[in-house]
mmCIF file of the N, C-alpha and C atoms, coordinates in Angstrom:
data_MODEL
# 
_entry.id   MODEL 
# 
loop_
_atom_site.group_PDB 
_atom_site.id 
_atom_site.type_symbol 
_atom_site.label_atom_id 
_atom_site.label_alt_id 
_atom_site.label_comp_id 
_atom_site.label_asym_id 
_atom_site.label_entity_id 
_atom_site.label_seq_id 
_atom_site.pdbx_PDB_ins_code 
_atom_site.Cartn_x 
_atom_site.Cartn_y 
_atom_site.Cartn_z 
_atom_site.occupancy 
_atom_site.B_iso_or_equiv 
_atom_site.pdbx_formal_charge 
_atom_site.auth_seq_id 
_atom_site.auth_comp_id 
_atom_site.auth_asym_id 
_atom_site.auth_atom_id 
_atom_site.pdbx_PDB_model_num 
ATOM 1   N N  . MET A 1 1  ? -31.815 27.032  -4.547  1.00 0.00 ? 1  MET A N  1 
ATOM 2   C CA . MET A 1 1  ? -30.692 27.330  -5.487  1.00 0.00 ? 1  MET A CA 1 
ATOM 3   C C  . MET A 1 1  ? -31.056 27.597  -7.010  1.00 0.00 ? 1  MET A C  1 
ATOM 4   N N  . LYS A 1 2  ? -30.392 28.328  -7.858  1.00 0.00 ? 2  LYS A N  1 
ATOM 5   C CA . LYS A 1 2  ? -31.102 28.236  -9.372  1.00 0.00 ? 2  LYS A CA 1 
ATOM 6   C C  . LYS A 1 2  ? -30.477 27.281  -9.715  1.00 0.00 ? 2  LYS A C  1 
ATOM 7   N N  . ALA A 1 3  ? -31.170 26.249  -10.672 1.00 0.00 ? 3  ALA A N  1 
ATOM 8   C CA . ALA A 1 3  ? -29.941 25.488  -11.582 1.00 0.00 ? 3  ALA A CA 1 
ATOM 9   C C  . ALA A 1 3  ? -29.760 25.904  -12.618 1.00 0.00 ? 3  ALA A C  1 
ATOM 10  N N  . SER A 1 4  ? -28.422 25.749  -12.603 1.00 0.00 ? 4  SER A N  1 
ATOM 11  C CA . SER A 1 4  ? -27.342 26.123  -13.618 1.00 0.00 ? 4  SER A CA 1 
ATOM 12  C C  . SER A 1 4  ? -27.411 25.389  -14.911 1.00 0.00 ? 4  SER A C  1 
ATOM 13  N N  . TRP A 1 5  ? -27.189 25.449  -16.037 1.00 0.00 ? 5  TRP A N  1 
ATOM 14  C CA . TRP A 1 5  ? -27.053 24.236  -17.062 1.00 0.00 ? 5  TRP A CA 1 
ATOM 15  C C  . TRP A 1 5  ? -25.814 24.546  -17.672 1.00 0.00 ? 5  TRP A C  1 
ATOM 16  N N  . PHE A 1 6  ? -24.922 23.523  -18.394 1.00 0.00 ? 6  PHE A N  1 
ATOM 17  C CA . PHE A 1 6  ? -24.138 22.872  -18.768 1.00 0.00 ? 6  PHE A CA 1 
ATOM 18  C C  . PHE A 1 6  ? -24.158 23.002  -20.358 1.00 0.00 ? 6  PHE A C  1 
ATOM 19  N N  . TRP A 1 7  ? -23.471 23.292  -21.025 1.00 0.00 ? 7  TRP A N  1 
ATOM 20  C CA . TRP A 1 7  ? -23.859 22.892  -22.573 1.00 0.00 ? 7  TRP A CA 1 
ATOM 21  C C  . TRP A 1 7  ? -22.577 22.509  -23.446 1.00 0.00 ? 7  TRP A C  1 
ATOM 22  N N  . ALA A 1 8  ? -22.512 21.890  -24.662 1.00 0.00 ? 8  ALA A N  1 
ATOM 23  C CA . ALA A 1 8  ? -21.631 21.404  -25.337 1.00 0.00 ? 8  ALA A CA 1 
ATOM 24  C C  . ALA A 1 8  ? -22.146 21.734  -26.548 1.00 0.00 ? 8  ALA A C  1 
ATOM 25  N N  . GLY A 1 9  ? -21.840 22.653  -27.205 1.00 0.00 ? 9  GLY A N  1 
ATOM 26  C CA . GLY A 1 9  ? -22.775 22.970  -28.350 1.00 0.00 ? 9  GLY A CA 1 
ATOM 27  C C  . GLY A 1 9  ? -24.057 23.296  -28.374 1.00 0.00 ? 9  GLY A C  1 
ATOM 28  N N  . ASN A 1 10 ? -24.893 22.467  -28.758 1.00 0.00 ? 10 ASN A N  1 
ATOM 29  C CA . ASN A 1 10 ? -26.434 22.425  -28.796 1.00 0.00 ? 10 ASN A CA 1 
ATOM 30  C C  . ASN A 1 10 ? -26.869 21.151  -27.691 1.00 0.00 ? 10 ASN A C  1 
ATOM 31  N N  . ALA A 1 11 ? -25.988 20.792  -27.173 1.00 0.00 ? 11 ALA A N  1 
ATOM 32  C CA . ALA A 1 11 ? -25.840 19.461  -26.462 1.00 0.00 ? 11 ALA A CA 1 
ATOM 33  C C  . ALA A 1 11 ? -26.388 19.755  -25.168 1.00 0.00 ? 11 ALA A C  1 
ATOM 34  N N  . LEU A 1 12 ? -27.474 19.513  -24.110 1.00 0.00 ? 12 LEU A N  1 
ATOM 35  C CA . LEU A 1 12 ? -27.164 19.949  -22.613 1.00 0.00 ? 12 LEU A CA 1 
ATOM 36  C C  . LEU A 1 12 ? -26.680 18.991  -22.077 1.00 0.00 ? 12 LEU A C  1 
ATOM 37  N N  . LEU A 1 13 ? -25.338 19.357  -21.251 1.00 0.00 ? 13 LEU A N  1 
ATOM 38  C CA . LEU A 1 13 ? -24.816 18.176  -20.545 1.00 0.00 ? 13 LEU A CA 1 
ATOM 39  C C  . LEU A 1 13 ? -25.255 17.457  -19.378 1.00 0.00 ? 13 LEU A C  1 
ATOM 40  N N  . MET A 1 14 ? -25.726 18.827  -18.467 1.00 0.00 ? 14 MET A N  1 
ATOM 41  C CA . MET A 1 14 ? -26.476 18.292  -17.092 1.00 0.00 ? 14 MET A CA 1 
ATOM 42  C C  . MET A 1 14 ? -26.640 19.505  -16.440 1.00 0.00 ? 14 MET A C  1 
ATOM 43  N N  . GLU A 1 15 ? -27.595 19.404  -15.441 1.00 0.00 ? 15 GLU A N  1 
ATOM 44  C CA . GLU A 1 15 ? -27.886 20.173  -14.464 1.00 0.00 ? 15 GLU A CA 1 
ATOM 45  C C  . GLU A 1 15 ? -26.649 20.959  -13.432 1.00 0.00 ? 15 GLU A C  1 
ATOM 46  N N  . SER A 1 16 ? -26.370 21.651  -13.045 1.00 0.00 ? 16 SER A N  1 
ATOM 47  C CA . SER A 1 16 ? -25.498 21.743  -11.711 1.00 0.00 ? 16 SER A CA 1 
ATOM 48  C C  . SER A 1 16 ? -25.592 20.769  -10.764 1.00 0.00 ? 16 SER A C  1 
ATOM 49  N N  . ASP A 1 17 ? -26.487 20.525  -10.104 1.00 0.00 ? 17 ASP A N  1 
ATOM 50  C CA . ASP A 1 17 ? -27.066 20.075  -9.147  1.00 0.00 ? 17 ASP A CA 1 
ATOM 51  C C  . ASP A 1 17 ? -26.430 18.589  -9.437  1.00 0.00 ? 17 ASP A C  1 
ATOM 52  N N  . GLU A 1 18 ? -26.690 18.001  -10.576 1.00 0.00 ? 18 GLU A N  1 
ATOM 53  C CA . GLU A 1 18 ? -26.111 16.480  -10.926 1.00 0.00 ? 18 GLU A CA 1 
ATOM 54  C C  . GLU A 1 18 ? -25.019 16.402  -11.315 1.00 0.00 ? 18 GLU A C  1 
ATOM 55  N N  . LEU A 1 19 ? -24.351 17.451  -11.632 1.00 0.00 ? 19 LEU A N  1 
ATOM 56  C CA . LEU A 1 19 ? -22.834 17.856  -11.634 1.00 0.00 ? 19 LEU A CA 1 
ATOM 57  C C  . LEU A 1 19 ? -22.402 17.667  -10.406 1.00 0.00 ? 19 LEU A C  1 
ATOM 58  N N  . ILE A 1 20 ? -22.834 18.510  -9.512  1.00 0.00 ? 20 ILE A N  1 
ATOM 59  C CA . ILE A 1 20 ? -22.367 18.109  -8.404  1.00 0.00 ? 20 ILE A CA 1 
ATOM 60  C C  . ILE A 1 20 ? -22.226 17.025  -7.485  1.00 0.00 ? 20 ILE A C  1 
ATOM 61  N N  . VAL A 1 21 ? -23.450 16.457  -7.501  1.00 0.00 ? 21 VAL A N  1 
ATOM 62  C CA . VAL A 1 21 ? -23.523 15.022  -7.135  1.00 0.00 ? 21 VAL A CA 1 
ATOM 63  C C  . VAL A 1 21 ? -22.803 14.157  -7.795  1.00 0.00 ? 21 VAL A C  1 
ATOM 64  N N  . ARG A 1 22 ? -22.428 14.363  -8.801  1.00 0.00 ? 22 ARG A N  1 
ATOM 65  C CA . ARG A 1 22 ? -21.904 12.977  -9.671  1.00 0.00 ? 22 ARG A CA 1 
ATOM 66  C C  . ARG A 1 22 ? -19.923 13.391  -9.214  1.00 0.00 ? 22 ARG A C  1 
ATOM 67  N N  . MET A 1 23 ? -19.884 15.094  -8.853  1.00 0.00 ? 23 MET A N  1 
ATOM 68  C CA . MET A 1 23 ? -18.670 15.383  -8.517  1.00 0.00 ? 23 MET A CA 1 
ATOM 69  C C  . MET A 1 23 ? -18.213 14.559  -7.351  1.00 0.00 ? 23 MET A C  1 
ATOM 70  N N  . ARG A 1 24 ? -19.055 14.763  -6.327  1.00 0.00 ? 24 ARG A N  1 
ATOM 71  C CA . ARG A 1 24 ? -19.269 14.281  -4.855  1.00 0.00 ? 24 ARG A CA 1 
ATOM 72  C C  . ARG A 1 24 ? -18.973 12.697  -4.914  1.00 0.00 ? 24 ARG A C  1 
ATOM 73  N N  . GLU A 1 25 ? -19.610 12.267  -5.667  1.00 0.00 ? 25 GLU A N  1 
ATOM 74  C CA . GLU A 1 25 ? -19.422 10.476  -5.611  1.00 0.00 ? 25 GLU A CA 1 
ATOM 75  C C  . GLU A 1 25 ? -18.247 10.203  -6.234  1.00 0.00 ? 25 GLU A C  1 
ATOM 76  N N  . ARG A 1 26 ? -17.781 11.229  -7.366  1.00 0.00 ? 26 ARG A N  1 
ATOM 77  C CA . ARG A 1 26 ? -16.548 10.597  -7.600  1.00 0.00 ? 26 ARG A CA 1 
ATOM 78  C C  . ARG A 1 26 ? -15.205 11.002  -6.726  1.00 0.00 ? 26 ARG A C  1 
ATOM 79  N N  . ILE A 1 27 ? -15.587 12.280  -5.934  1.00 0.00 ? 27 ILE A N  1 
ATOM 80  C CA . ILE A 1 27 ? -14.393 12.443  -4.968  1.00 0.00 ? 27 ILE A CA 1 
ATOM 81  C C  . ILE A 1 27 ? -14.243 11.000  -3.822  1.00 0.00 ? 27 ILE A C  1 
ATOM 82  N N  . ASN A 1 28 ? -15.555 10.685  -3.522  1.00 0.00 ? 28 ASN A N  1 
ATOM 83  C CA . ASN A 1 28 ? -15.572 9.643   -2.619  1.00 0.00 ? 28 ASN A CA 1 
ATOM 84  C C  . ASN A 1 28 ? -15.246 8.262   -3.069  1.00 0.00 ? 28 ASN A C  1 
ATOM 85  N N  . TRP A 1 29 ? -15.172 8.265   -4.380  1.00 0.00 ? 29 TRP A N  1 
ATOM 86  C CA . TRP A 1 29 ? -14.767 6.826   -5.088  1.00 0.00 ? 29 TRP A CA 1 
ATOM 87  C C  . TRP A 1 29 ? -13.411 6.550   -4.752  1.00 0.00 ? 29 TRP A C  1 
ATOM 88  N N  . LEU A 1 30 ? -12.693 8.298   -5.453  1.00 0.00 ? 30 LEU A N  1 
ATOM 89  C CA . LEU A 1 30 ? -11.109 8.309   -5.359  1.00 0.00 ? 30 LEU A CA 1 
ATOM 90  C C  . LEU A 1 30 ? -10.540 8.350   -3.997  1.00 0.00 ? 30 LEU A C  1 
ATOM 91  N N  . GLU A 1 31 ? -11.218 8.716   -3.087  1.00 0.00 ? 31 GLU A N  1 
ATOM 92  C CA . GLU A 1 31 ? -10.886 8.867   -1.724  1.00 0.00 ? 31 GLU A CA 1 
ATOM 93  C C  . GLU A 1 31 ? -10.834 7.215   -0.996  1.00 0.00 ? 31 GLU A C  1 
ATOM 94  N N  . GLN A 1 32 ? -11.927 6.714   -1.440  1.00 0.00 ? 32 GLN A N  1 
ATOM 95  C CA . GLN A 1 32 ? -11.583 5.338   -1.081  1.00 0.00 ? 32 GLN A CA 1 
ATOM 96  C C  . GLN A 1 32 ? -10.619 4.511   -1.957  1.00 0.00 ? 32 GLN A C  1 
ATOM 97  N N  . ARG A 1 33 ? -10.297 4.306   -2.948  1.00 0.00 ? 33 ARG A N  1 
ATOM 98  C CA . ARG A 1 33 ? -9.035  4.111   -3.862  1.00 0.00 ? 33 ARG A CA 1 
ATOM 99  C C  . ARG A 1 33 ? -8.093  4.174   -3.009  1.00 0.00 ? 33 ARG A C  1 
ATOM 100 N N  . ALA A 1 34 ? -7.997  5.857   -2.738  1.00 0.00 ? 34 ALA A N  1 
ATOM 101 C CA . ALA A 1 34 ? -6.586  6.258   -2.349  1.00 0.00 ? 34 ALA A CA 1 
ATOM 102 C C  . ALA A 1 34 ? -6.098  5.669   -0.946  1.00 0.00 ? 34 ALA A C  1 
ATOM 103 N N  . ASP A 1 35 ? -7.376  5.460   -0.195  1.00 0.00 ? 35 ASP A N  1 
ATOM 104 C CA . ASP A 1 35 ? -7.067  4.798   1.101   1.00 0.00 ? 35 ASP A CA 1 
ATOM 105 C C  . ASP A 1 35 ? -7.066  3.280   1.168   1.00 0.00 ? 35 ASP A C  1 
ATOM 106 N N  . GLU A 1 36 ? -7.893  2.656   0.185   1.00 0.00 ? 36 GLU A N  1 
ATOM 107 C CA . GLU A 1 36 ? -7.031  1.255   -0.232  1.00 0.00 ? 36 GLU A CA 1 
ATOM 108 C C  . GLU A 1 36 ? -5.668  1.016   -0.756  1.00 0.00 ? 36 GLU A C  1 
ATOM 109 N N  . GLU A 1 37 ? -5.537  1.963   -1.266  1.00 0.00 ? 37 GLU A N  1 
ATOM 110 C CA . GLU A 1 37 ? -4.239  1.680   -2.096  1.00 0.00 ? 37 GLU A CA 1 
ATOM 111 C C  . GLU A 1 37 ? -2.920  2.197   -0.911  1.00 0.00 ? 37 GLU A C  1 
ATOM 112 N N  . ALA A 1 38 ? -3.361  3.041   0.142   1.00 0.00 ? 38 ALA A N  1 
ATOM 113 C CA . ALA A 1 38 ? -2.652  3.633   1.281   1.00 0.00 ? 38 ALA A CA 1 
ATOM 114 C C  . ALA A 1 38 ? -2.103  2.454   2.160   1.00 0.00 ? 38 ALA A C  1 
ATOM 115 N N  . HIS A 1 39 ? -3.547  1.277   2.305   1.00 0.00 ? 39 HIS A N  1 
ATOM 116 C CA . HIS A 1 39 ? -3.345  0.205   2.933   1.00 0.00 ? 39 HIS A CA 1 
ATOM 117 C C  . HIS A 1 39 ? -2.697  -0.834  2.477   1.00 0.00 ? 39 HIS A C  1 
ATOM 118 N N  . LEU A 1 40 ? -2.755  -1.253  1.067   1.00 0.00 ? 40 LEU A N  1 
ATOM 119 C CA . LEU A 1 40 ? -1.703  -1.827  0.402   1.00 0.00 ? 40 LEU A CA 1 
ATOM 120 C C  . LEU A 1 40 ? -0.358  -1.758  0.591   1.00 0.00 ? 40 LEU A C  1 
ATOM 121 N N  . ARG A 1 41 ? -0.058  -0.410  0.588   1.00 0.00 ? 41 ARG A N  1 
ATOM 122 C CA . ARG A 1 41 ? 1.339   0.188   0.567   1.00 0.00 ? 41 ARG A CA 1 
ATOM 123 C C  . ARG A 1 41 ? 2.056   -0.288  2.066   1.00 0.00 ? 41 ARG A C  1 
ATOM 124 N N  . GLU A 1 42 ? 0.895   0.126   3.266   1.00 0.00 ? 42 GLU A N  1 
ATOM 125 C CA . GLU A 1 42 ? 1.391   -0.341  4.313   1.00 0.00 ? 42 GLU A CA 1 
ATOM 126 C C  . GLU A 1 42 ? 1.633   -1.476  4.355   1.00 0.00 ? 42 GLU A C  1 
ATOM 127 N N  . ASP A 1 43 ? 0.911   -2.319  4.024   1.00 0.00 ? 43 ASP A N  1 
ATOM 128 C CA . ASP A 1 43 ? 0.859   -3.771  4.280   1.00 0.00 ? 43 ASP A CA 1 
ATOM 129 C C  . ASP A 1 43 ? 1.897   -4.502  3.690   1.00 0.00 ? 43 ASP A C  1 
ATOM 130 N N  . GLU A 1 44 ? 2.614   -3.824  2.393   1.00 0.00 ? 44 GLU A N  1 
ATOM 131 C CA . GLU A 1 44 ? 3.421   -4.507  1.463   1.00 0.00 ? 44 GLU A CA 1 
ATOM 132 C C  . GLU A 1 44 ? 4.810   -3.827  2.478   1.00 0.00 ? 44 GLU A C  1 
ATOM 133 N N  . ILE A 1 45 ? 5.069   -2.696  3.198   1.00 0.00 ? 45 ILE A N  1 
ATOM 134 C CA . ILE A 1 45 ? 5.957   -2.305  3.927   1.00 0.00 ? 45 ILE A CA 1 
ATOM 135 C C  . ILE A 1 45 ? 6.247   -3.336  4.712   1.00 0.00 ? 45 ILE A C  1 
ATOM 136 N N  . ARG A 1 46 ? 5.217   -3.405  5.594   1.00 0.00 ? 46 ARG A N  1 
ATOM 137 C CA . ARG A 1 46 ? 5.125   -4.308  6.930   1.00 0.00 ? 46 ARG A CA 1 
ATOM 138 C C  . ARG A 1 46 ? 5.635   -5.585  6.418   1.00 0.00 ? 46 ARG A C  1 
ATOM 139 N N  . ARG A 1 47 ? 5.170   -6.439  4.999   1.00 0.00 ? 47 ARG A N  1 
ATOM 140 C CA . ARG A 1 47 ? 5.695   -7.713  4.672   1.00 0.00 ? 47 ARG A CA 1 
ATOM 141 C C  . ARG A 1 47 ? 6.989   -7.503  4.450   1.00 0.00 ? 47 ARG A C  1 
ATOM 142 N N  . ARG A 1 48 ? 7.397   -6.926  3.744   1.00 0.00 ? 48 ARG A N  1 
ATOM 143 C CA . ARG A 1 48 ? 8.928   -6.503  3.580   1.00 0.00 ? 48 ARG A CA 1 
ATOM 144 C C  . ARG A 1 48 ? 9.830   -6.457  4.805   1.00 0.00 ? 48 ARG A C  1 
ATOM 145 N N  . GLU A 1 49 ? 9.568   -5.665  5.781   1.00 0.00 ? 49 GLU A N  1 
ATOM 146 C CA . GLU A 1 49 ? 9.953   -5.284  7.105   1.00 0.00 ? 49 GLU A CA 1 
ATOM 147 C C  . GLU A 1 49 ? 10.185  -6.683  8.021   1.00 0.00 ? 49 GLU A C  1 
ATOM 148 N N  . GLU A 1 50 ? 9.111   -7.685  7.789   1.00 0.00 ? 50 GLU A N  1 
ATOM 149 C CA . GLU A 1 50 ? 9.486   -8.944  8.443   1.00 0.00 ? 50 GLU A CA 1 
ATOM 150 C C  . GLU A 1 50 ? 9.917   -9.872  7.368   1.00 0.00 ? 50 GLU A C  1 
ATOM 151 N N  . GLU A 1 51 ? 10.155  -9.910  6.433   1.00 0.00 ? 51 GLU A N  1 
ATOM 152 C CA . GLU A 1 51 ? 11.126  -10.881 5.602   1.00 0.00 ? 51 GLU A CA 1 
ATOM 153 C C  . GLU A 1 51 ? 12.580  -10.276 5.955   1.00 0.00 ? 51 GLU A C  1 
ATOM 154 N N  . SER A 1 52 ? 12.717  -8.913  6.282   1.00 0.00 ? 52 SER A N  1 
ATOM 155 C CA . SER A 1 52 ? 14.053  -8.687  6.238   1.00 0.00 ? 52 SER A CA 1 
ATOM 156 C C  . SER A 1 52 ? 14.410  -9.048  8.050   1.00 0.00 ? 52 SER A C  1 
ATOM 157 N N  . ARG A 1 53 ? 13.570  -9.142  8.868   1.00 0.00 ? 53 ARG A N  1 
ATOM 158 C CA . ARG A 1 53 ? 13.739  -9.361  10.273  1.00 0.00 ? 53 ARG A CA 1 
ATOM 159 C C  . ARG A 1 53 ? 14.131  -10.746 10.176  1.00 0.00 ? 53 ARG A C  1 
ATOM 160 N N  . ARG A 1 54 ? 13.420  -11.440 9.423   1.00 0.00 ? 54 ARG A N  1 
ATOM 161 C CA . ARG A 1 54 ? 13.542  -12.947 9.192   1.00 0.00 ? 54 ARG A CA 1 
ATOM 162 C C  . ARG A 1 54 ? 14.979  -13.210 8.819   1.00 0.00 ? 54 ARG A C  1 
ATOM 163 N N  . ARG A 1 55 ? 15.409  -12.414 7.594   1.00 0.00 ? 55 ARG A N  1 
ATOM 164 C CA . ARG A 1 55 ? 16.641  -13.131 7.032   1.00 0.00 ? 55 ARG A CA 1 
ATOM 165 C C  . ARG A 1 55 ? 17.633  -12.638 7.934   1.00 0.00 ? 55 ARG A C  1 
ATOM 166 N N  . GLU A 1 56 ? 17.518  -11.322 8.831   1.00 0.00 ? 56 GLU A N  1 
ATOM 167 C CA . GLU A 1 56 ? 18.593  -11.209 9.377   1.00 0.00 ? 56 GLU A CA 1 
ATOM 168 C C  . GLU A 1 56 ? 18.822  -12.109 10.479  1.00 0.00 ? 56 GLU A C  1 
ATOM 169 N N  . ASP A 1 57 ? 17.519  -12.709 11.287  1.00 0.00 ? 57 ASP A N  1 
ATOM 170 C CA . ASP A 1 57 ? 17.497  -13.648 12.100  1.00 0.00 ? 57 ASP A CA 1 
ATOM 171 C C  . ASP A 1 57 ? 18.524  -14.877 11.527  1.00 0.00 ? 57 ASP A C  1 
ATOM 172 N N  . ALA A 1 58 ? 17.851  -15.220 10.538  1.00 0.00 ? 58 ALA A N  1 
ATOM 173 C CA . ALA A 1 58 ? 18.496  -16.671 9.625   1.00 0.00 ? 58 ALA A CA 1 
ATOM 174 C C  . ALA A 1 58 ? 19.838  -16.500 9.506   1.00 0.00 ? 58 ALA A C  1 
ATOM 175 N N  . GLU A 1 59 ? 20.171  -15.436 9.194   1.00 0.00 ? 59 GLU A N  1 
ATOM 176 C CA . GLU A 1 59 ? 21.752  -14.687 8.875   1.00 0.00 ? 59 GLU A CA 1 
ATOM 177 C C  . GLU A 1 59 ? 22.471  -15.066 10.146  1.00 0.00 ? 59 GLU A C  1 
ATOM 178 N N  . ARG A 1 60 ? 21.842  -14.490 11.249  1.00 0.00 ? 60 ARG A N  1 
ATOM 179 C CA . ARG A 1 60 ? 22.444  -14.690 12.539  1.00 0.00 ? 60 ARG A CA 1 
ATOM 180 C C  . ARG A 1 60 ? 22.557  -15.856 13.128  1.00 0.00 ? 60 ARG A C  1 
ATOM 181 N N  . ARG A 1 61 ? 21.783  -16.796 12.975  1.00 0.00 ? 61 ARG A N  1 
ATOM 182 C CA . ARG A 1 61 ? 21.716  -18.098 13.201  1.00 0.00 ? 61 ARG A CA 1 
ATOM 183 C C  . ARG A 1 61 ? 22.641  -18.964 12.940  1.00 0.00 ? 61 ARG A C  1 
ATOM 184 N N  . VAL A 1 62 ? 22.844  -18.772 11.295  1.00 0.00 ? 62 VAL A N  1 
ATOM 185 C CA . VAL A 1 62 ? 23.665  -19.313 10.495  1.00 0.00 ? 62 VAL A CA 1 
ATOM 186 C C  . VAL A 1 62 ? 25.108  -19.370 11.048  1.00 0.00 ? 62 VAL A C  1 
ATOM 187 N N  . ALA A 1 63 ? 25.543  -17.724 11.513  1.00 0.00 ? 63 ALA A N  1 
ATOM 188 C CA . ALA A 1 63 ? 26.873  -17.459 11.932  1.00 0.00 ? 63 ALA A CA 1 
ATOM 189 C C  . ALA A 1 63 ? 26.992  -18.204 13.372  1.00 0.00 ? 63 ALA A C  1 
ATOM 190 N N  . GLU A 1 64 ? 25.846  -17.923 13.965  1.00 0.00 ? 64 GLU A N  1 
ATOM 191 C CA . GLU A 1 64 ? 26.214  -18.938 15.241  1.00 0.00 ? 64 GLU A CA 1 
ATOM 192 C C  . GLU A 1 64 ? 26.158  -20.457 15.390  1.00 0.00 ? 64 GLU A C  1 
ATOM 193 N N  . LEU A 1 65 ? 25.844  -20.576 14.202  1.00 0.00 ? 65 LEU A N  1 
ATOM 194 C CA . LEU A 1 65 ? 26.183  -22.659 14.072  1.00 0.00 ? 65 LEU A CA 1 
ATOM 195 C C  . LEU A 1 65 ? 27.505  -22.717 13.359  1.00 0.00 ? 65 LEU A C  1 
ATOM 196 N N  . GLN A 1 66 ? 27.652  -21.880 12.575  1.00 0.00 ? 66 GLN A N  1 
ATOM 197 C CA . GLN A 1 66 ? 29.187  -21.889 12.504  1.00 0.00 ? 66 GLN A CA 1 
ATOM 198 C C  . GLN A 1 66 ? 30.180  -21.417 13.063  1.00 0.00 ? 66 GLN A C  1 
ATOM 199 N N  . ALA A 1 67 ? 29.914  -20.581 14.032  1.00 0.00 ? 67 ALA A N  1 
ATOM 200 C CA . ALA A 1 67 ? 31.128  -20.437 15.557  1.00 0.00 ? 67 ALA A CA 1 
ATOM 201 C C  . ALA A 1 67 ? 30.846  -21.735 16.314  1.00 0.00 ? 67 ALA A C  1 
ATOM 202 N N  . GLU A 1 68 ? 29.685  -22.503 16.701  1.00 0.00 ? 68 GLU A N  1 
ATOM 203 C CA . GLU A 1 68 ? 29.500  -23.587 16.996  1.00 0.00 ? 68 GLU A CA 1 
ATOM 204 C C  . GLU A 1 68 ? 30.312  -24.803 16.457  1.00 0.00 ? 68 GLU A C  1 
ATOM 205 N N  . LEU A 1 69 ? 30.057  -24.992 15.216  1.00 0.00 ? 69 LEU A N  1 
ATOM 206 C CA . LEU A 1 69 ? 30.932  -26.036 14.618  1.00 0.00 ? 69 LEU A CA 1 
ATOM 207 C C  . LEU A 1 69 ? 32.302  -25.759 14.725  1.00 0.00 ? 69 LEU A C  1 
ATOM 208 N N  . GLU A 1 70 ? 32.998  -24.820 14.619  1.00 0.00 ? 70 GLU A N  1 
ATOM 209 C CA . GLU A 1 70 ? 34.327  -24.398 14.683  1.00 0.00 ? 70 GLU A CA 1 
ATOM 210 C C  . GLU A 1 70 ? 34.749  -24.492 15.857  1.00 0.00 ? 70 GLU A C  1 
ATOM 211 N N  . ARG A 1 71 ? 34.073  -24.231 16.671  1.00 0.00 ? 71 ARG A N  1 
ATOM 212 C CA . ARG A 1 71 ? 34.343  -24.750 18.501  1.00 0.00 ? 71 ARG A CA 1 
ATOM 213 C C  . ARG A 1 71 ? 34.412  -25.816 18.852  1.00 0.00 ? 71 ARG A C  1 
ATOM 214 N N  . VAL A 1 72 ? 33.507  -27.044 17.872  1.00 0.00 ? 72 VAL A N  1 
ATOM 215 C CA . VAL A 1 72 ? 33.772  -28.276 18.169  1.00 0.00 ? 72 VAL A CA 1 
ATOM 216 C C  . VAL A 1 72 ? 34.195  -29.326 17.283  1.00 0.00 ? 72 VAL A C  1 
ATOM 217 N N  . ARG A 1 73 ? 35.021  -28.742 16.331  1.00 0.00 ? 73 ARG A N  1 
ATOM 218 C CA . ARG A 1 73 ? 35.910  -28.819 15.465  1.00 0.00 ? 73 ARG A CA 1 
ATOM 219 C C  . ARG A 1 73 ? 37.476  -28.712 16.058  1.00 0.00 ? 73 ARG A C  1 
ATOM 220 N N  . ALA A 1 74 ? 37.745  -27.734 16.846  1.00 0.00 ? 74 ALA A N  1 
ATOM 221 C CA . ALA A 1 74 ? 38.805  -27.426 17.320  1.00 0.00 ? 74 ALA A CA 1 
ATOM 222 C C  . ALA A 1 74 ? 39.106  -28.144 18.539  1.00 0.00 ? 74 ALA A C  1 
ATOM 223 N N  . ALA A 1 75 ? 37.852  -28.367 19.189  1.00 0.00 ? 75 ALA A N  1 
ATOM 224 C CA . ALA A 1 75 ? 37.799  -28.983 20.219  1.00 0.00 ? 75 ALA A CA 1 
ATOM 225 C C  . ALA A 1 75 ? 38.386  -30.806 20.152  1.00 0.00 ? 75 ALA A C  1 
ATOM 226 N N  . GLN A 1 76 ? 37.895  -31.185 18.995  1.00 0.00 ? 76 GLN A N  1 
ATOM 227 C CA . GLN A 1 76 ? 38.099  -32.319 18.591  1.00 0.00 ? 76 GLN A CA 1 
ATOM 228 C C  . GLN A 1 76 ? 39.718  -33.093 18.167  1.00 0.00 ? 76 GLN A C  1 
ATOM 229 N N  . LYS A 1 77 ? 40.463  -31.780 17.914  1.00 0.00 ? 77 LYS A N  1 
ATOM 230 C CA . LYS A 1 77 ? 41.841  -31.780 17.296  1.00 0.00 ? 77 LYS A CA 1 
ATOM 231 C C  . LYS A 1 77 ? 42.743  -32.280 18.860  1.00 0.00 ? 77 LYS A C  1 
# 
C-alpha cells in the first residue's frame, strides 16, 4: 500500500498508515467507553428497580400492620 501524506500548510501531519492506526485506537477507546457507560446505566436501572421494590414492600407491610392494629383496637372495644 502506498503511503499518503497529510499536510496542514507546510507541516506534515502524519502518514495515512499512522492516521489509520490512531483512528482505530480512538474507535476502540470510544467503544470501551460506550460499553462502560452502558453497564453503568444498566446498574443504575437495576438499583432503582430494587429501591422501588423495597419501597413497595415497605408500604405494603405498613398497610398490613395498620390493618392489624385496627383489628386489635376493634377487638379491645
